[in-house]
Every structure is written in C-alpha cells, then in structure tokens.
N, C-alpha and C positions, 0 to 999 in steps of 0.2 A: 177681274180679268183672269180668265182660264187658260192655261197654257197647256198642251198636250203635244209633246216633239215641235213639229213646224206649225200646228194650228193654234190659232189665237182667238180667243170668244172676250168681247167687252160686254159684261152684264151690269145693268143699274142695280146698286147695291139695295134701294129701298125697294124696288119693284121687281127684281128678277127679270127685267125686259133684256131680251139679246140686243144691243146696241150696234154690234159692229164684229163681224165675223171674216177673218182671213186666214191665209196660209202661206207662211213666211218662203221665199224663194231663197235657197243657199246659195245660190251663184250670183246673188244681188247684193251691193253694198248698200245699206240702211242708214247709216251714221254720217254725220255731215263731215267735209273736207276741212271747214275753216275757212273755205271761198265764199263770198258774195254771191248769192244766186244769180243767174242770168248768163248769157253769154260770155265767153271769155273775151277781154279786151287785146287787142293787137298793141305791141310797144310800137312809137313811132320811131323809126329806123333811118330818120334824115341825117345825112351828113354835111357838115359845114367846112367847104372848101376855100 
C-alpha cells in the first residue's frame, strides 16, 4: 500500500501490479458506526390502553 496525502494505491507485493487506486474524501466517514448494515428499523410505538 502506497499512501501520499489523500491518494492511496494498493500494489501486489510480488508483481508490482496496481490493484486499486483511490482518493480519500476528507468529508466522508469511512469507519463503521457499530450498527448493523441496512436501513434503520423503526421502533413499534403501540400503546396499550
């Protein structure tokens, strides 16, 4: 992995082949939140009267 500022390149160590190249967006959150993936589930708010 080669990193220069926000530019990241993933290189195969044996062949030197470029596997992936990307630029990180400083305004985006890349780490997980701890919540399961998918849409948020709404809580059932039924009242028993």
